[in-house]
C-alpha positions in Angstrom: 129.1 110.5 81.2 130.0 107.0 82.4 128.6 105.4 85.5 131.9 105.7 87.5 132.1 109.4 86.6 128.5 109.9 87.6 129.1 108.1 91.0 132.2 110.2 91.5 130.3 113.4 90.7 127.5 112.4 93.1 130.1 111.8 95.8 131.7 115.2 95.1 135.0 113.7 94.1 135.0 115.3 90.6 133.2 118.3 89.1 130.0 117.6 87.3 130.1 119.8 84.2 127.0 118.3 82.6 124.7 120.9 84.1 124.0 122.4 80.7 122.3 119.2 79.5 119.6 119.6 82.2 118.7 123.2 81.3 117.1 124.5 78.1 117.4 128.3 78.2 115.6 128.6 74.9 112.2 127.8 76.4 112.4 130.6 79.0 112.2 134.3 78.6 114.3 136.6 80.8 111.4 138.3 82.3 107.7 137.9 82.1 105.3 140.8 82.1 103.2 141.3 85.2 99.9 139.5 84.9 101.4 137.1 82.4 100.7 133.5 83.6 103.4 130.9 83.6 102.1 128.0 81.5 102.7 124.4 82.5 103.5 121.8 79.8 100.1 120.4 78.8 101.5 116.8 78.9 102.0 117.2 82.7 99.0 116.4 84.8 98.8 118.5 88.0 98.6 116.3 91.1 95.6 118.0 92.5 93.6 117.4 89.3 94.4 113.7 89.4 93.5 113.5 93.1 90.2 115.2 92.4 89.4 112.8 89.5 90.1 109.8 91.7 88.4 111.1 94.8 91.6 111.1 96.8 91.4 114.4 98.5 91.3 115.3 102.2 90.4 118.8 103.3 91.8 120.5 106.3 90.0 123.5 107.8 91.1 125.6 110.7 88.3 128.0 111.3 88.7 131.3 113.3 85.0 131.7 113.9 81.6 130.1 113.2 81.5 132.0 109.9 84.2 129.6 108.6 81.9 126.6 109.0 80.6 127.1 105.5 84.0 125.9 104.1 83.6 122.7 106.0 80.1 122.1 104.7 81.1 122.8 101.1 84.0 120.4 101.1 82.0 117.7 102.9 79.0 118.0 100.5 81.5 117.3 97.6 82.4 114.0 99.3 85.7 115.2 100.6 86.8 114.0 104.1 87.5 117.0 106.3 89.8 117.4 109.2 88.5 120.2 111.4 91.1 121.8 113.7 89.2 123.9 116.2 92.2 124.7 118.4 92.3 128.4 117.4 88.6 129.0 118.3 87.0 130.0 121.6 85.1 127.2 123.3 81.6 128.5 122.6 82.3 128.9 118.9 84.0 125.5 118.7 80.9 123.9 120.2 78.7 125.5 117.6 81.0 124.3 114.8 80.9 120.7 116.2 77.1 120.9 116.4 77.0 122.1 112.8 79.3 119.2 111.8 77.1 116.7 113.6 74.1 117.9 111.7 76.1 117.8 108.5 77.2 114.2 109.0 73.7 113.2 110.1 72.1 114.7 107.0 74.7 113.3 104.6 75.1 109.9 106.4 78.7 110.4 107.2 80.6 110.0 110.4 82.6 112.1 112.8 85.6 110.9 114.9 87.6 112.8 117.4 91.3 112.7 116.4 92.7 114.7 119.4 91.6 117.6 121.6 89.5 119.9 119.4 90.5 118.1 116.2 87.8 116.1 114.3 87.7 114.0 111.2 84.5 114.1 109.1 84.1 111.3 106.6 81.5 110.9 103.9 79.3 107.8 103.7 81.5 106.1 101.1 84.8 106.4 103.2 86.1 103.7 105.4 88.2 104.6 108.5 90.9 102.1 109.3 91.9 102.1 112.9 95.6 102.0 113.6 95.5 100.5 117.1 98.4 98.2 117.8 96.1 95.4 118.9 94.5 95.3 115.5 97.8 94.4 113.8 98.7 90.8 113.2 101.0 89.1 115.7 102.9 87.1 113.1 104.3 90.1 111.3 107.8 91.3 110.6 108.6 92.5 114.2 107.5 89.3 115.9 110.9 87.6 116.0 110.2 85.0 118.7 
């Protein structure tokens, strides 16, 4: 298909009849049996695996009770920064989870920062938090047109 025809098809001016070149029906069966797993092409790396290998993961935990604090501790021990959203908890349980997190970051030399009301960011020792305050930005940037 030529570039003018592709552009016309993209704009909807002509029908794009090249759909069959994008699909290969030979590789798919009509129906899979229950319990049969769909297999990904082994040449394709799943994004979560790559993120785990490079240490580029952030965990988000929204506990319902203090029992869910274990998930926070397990993620943080693995070196994963954790965002704790305590808005769904009662005040007494939320205080217990914050106390647990404070002990966790003290023991593993991390840090804790309040993001908003009842939302906290726990960061491991090897993680740098970059503050996004407007005063921290350069004054000779793109938007300074004086």
